[in-house]
N, C-alpha and C positions, 0 to 999 in steps of 0.2 A: 504494500500500500504506500503511495507516495506521501511525502510530508504534507502536501496541501490537502490530500484526502484525509489524512489523520487529523489535521487541524480543523477541517470542516466537520468531521464526525465528533471531534472533541468539543467543538463549539456547542453542539446541541446538548451534550452532557452537562456543560456548564449552565446552559439555559434551563435545563430541567432542575438543576440544583437551586438556581436562583428562584425559579418559579414556584417552588414548594412553599415559599413564604407568602404567596399571594392569596390570602383568604381561603385557606384549605378547610376552614371550619373546625379547627382544633379547639380544645377547651379555652386557650388563651387568645384566640382570634376573635375580633369583634364581629366578623361575618356570622350572622345568625345567632349571636350571643343572647339576644332578647328572646328568641324562640326557644333556645335550649333552656334558658332560665325558667320560662313559663312551663315547659315540659318537665323540668326537674331531671334532666338527663344526667346520668352517671355512667361509668363504664360497666356497671352491673345491670343497667336498665334492660339490656337485651335478654338477660336471663330472667329478670323479674317479669317481663311481659311475654316471654316465649310461649307459655302454655295458657295464656289468657284468651282462650277461644271465644268466650262470651263477648269480649270486647275487641275481637279481631278486626272489626269494621270501624272501630272508633279511630278517627284521624289522629288524635293525640297519642294513642297507644302505638299505632303503626309508626308514626314519625319518631316517637321517642325510641322505639326499638331500632329504627334505621340509624338514628344519630349515635346511639350507643355502639352499634356495629361499626360505624364509620370511625369513631374515636378509637376503637380497638384495632383498626387496620384490617377489619374483615370486609374488604371492599366488594367482593363478589356477593356475599350475603346482603350487604347494604344495598346493592343494586336491586335485589329482589324486593326489599322492603320499600324503597323509594318508588319503585315502579308500581307496587301494590297500592301505595298511597295515591299515586296519580291516576291509576285505573279506577279507583273508587271515588276519589274526591278531586277531580280536575278543576273545579271552580272554587276550591277552598282558598281562604286568604293566604295560606302557606304553600299553595301549589307551585308558585314560581320558585320558591326556595327549594322545595322538593325536586323540582326539575333541574335546578342548578346542582344540587347535591347528587342527583343521579349522574349528571355529567362528570362531576368530580370523582365519583366512585369508580367510573371507568378510567378517568384520567390518571388516577393514582395507581392503576394497575400497570402502567408503563414501566418497563425495565431498561432495555437498551434498544437501539434502532435496528439491530439484527434479529429481533424477535417479532412475533406475530403482531401486526399493526392493528388488529381488530379493536382492542380497547380504545386506542386513540381515535379510530374511525367512529366508534359508537359515542365516545365523548364529544367529538365534533358535532355529530348529529344531535346530541342532547342539548348542547349549548345553542346550536342554531334553532332548535325547536323552542327553547326558552325565549329567544328574541322574537320569534314569529307568533308564538301562542300567547305570550305575555309581553306585548310591546312596551308596556309602561312599567315593567319591573325595575325595581331599584338595583337589581343585580346585573343590569345590562353591561356595565363597564367590566365587571368581573368576567362575564361570559365572553366578551370580545377579546379580553386578554387571553383567555384559555383557548379560544378559537385560533388565535394567532399562533400560539405554541403548538397546538395540535397540527395545524397546517404545515408548520415548519418541520415537525417531527415526521409527518407522513411524507413530505417531500424528501427528507433525509433518508427515509426508508427506501423510497423508490430509487434514489441515487445509489444507495448501498447495493441494492439488488442489481441495478444496471451496471455498476462498476464491477461486480462479481462476474456477470456475464461477459463483460468486456475482457477481463483478465483470462477468462476461459476461451476467448476468441469466438464466442457465440455472438457475433456482431448483430445479426437481425434481432435477437432477443434484447441485447443491450440498447439498440436503437429504439425499440418499442418502449422500453422503460424510460429512457431519457426523453423521448418525445412526449411521453405521458406527463412528465414533470412540467414541461413547457406549456402544455395544454391546461393542466389542472392547477398548477401552482406557479404561475408566471411571475409572481412578485417575490418569491422566496430567495434568500441569500444564496442557496445552493444552485440557482440557475446559471450563474457564471461558470461554475465547475462543470455543470451539466453540458453547457454549450461546447466546451472544449473537448470533453470526452465523447460527446455526440459527433463532433467533427472528425475525431480520430476514428470512431467506429465506422462512420460513412466512408472515410478514406480507405480504410482497410477492407471494407466490403466492396470496394471498387466503384463507389458512387462519389466521384470527385466534385461534381456540381453541388450536391447537397452539403458536402463537407465545406466547400467554399462559402456557401450561404450561411452556415452556422458560425464559421469563423468570423465572417463579416459582422454578424449579429453581436458576437462577443466583443469584438474590437470597438464597435460603435457604442454599444450600450454599457459596457463594463471596462472602461479604459484603465481603471485602477485594479483590475483583476490580477491575481498572481500569475495567471496564464496569458496575460496580454502579450508579452514578448514572444513566448512560444507560439502563440496564435498567429502573430504577424509573420514569423519565420515560416511556419507551415503554409500560411496563405501564399506567401511569395513563392514557395516551392511548387505549390499546386498551380499557381497562375503561370509559372514558367514552363510547365510541361506542355508539349505540343498537344493540341486538341485532336482527338481521334475522329 
């Protein structure tokens, strides 16, 4: 793996570390503190309410259980409880908070970019649903922050897979992944790296014209990229070759 790729991948790990301080709903976090106080949430709340079948449809019981599971780091189980709350009480005054915490429960399942991206995808969908279903929610800024992180991590995952295919000389597969980044995540930082490796993949797949186009995109849009000099050199080489 090249130093630039390691730097790119390392950057997202730092982003993840920093992002964990953004309103995760921990006991000391102000996000949802008023709700947790009213519910009387403790780390034992999940056990206290687990067998309370009689009150299983009570929104306070369900949300209290969900919050306790979340605080315990039981994010998969918390997903089930937040979703249960939303299925039964989509118009409740705390529904937008439950939708946010559903997304955070998926979000917190992220480990590294080389693992299954499904939790991030589900988190992204949950945060987007919060903004569309509850447009006046006070958690909108928090959701937008998380959406940004999810999109960056998903773009990084696509780059990781594309770069793997590139190293394996599976150029059509690499091209597909890299092009997918440009289509789905056109504004993410990894796009500059993507353009360079996409150009290389096209060039080695015998598609010089497409390689030239992507190199030109990189040079024009990302003049500060670590790949700028290499891109100019490769572009000059391709342009100097006689046209077939």
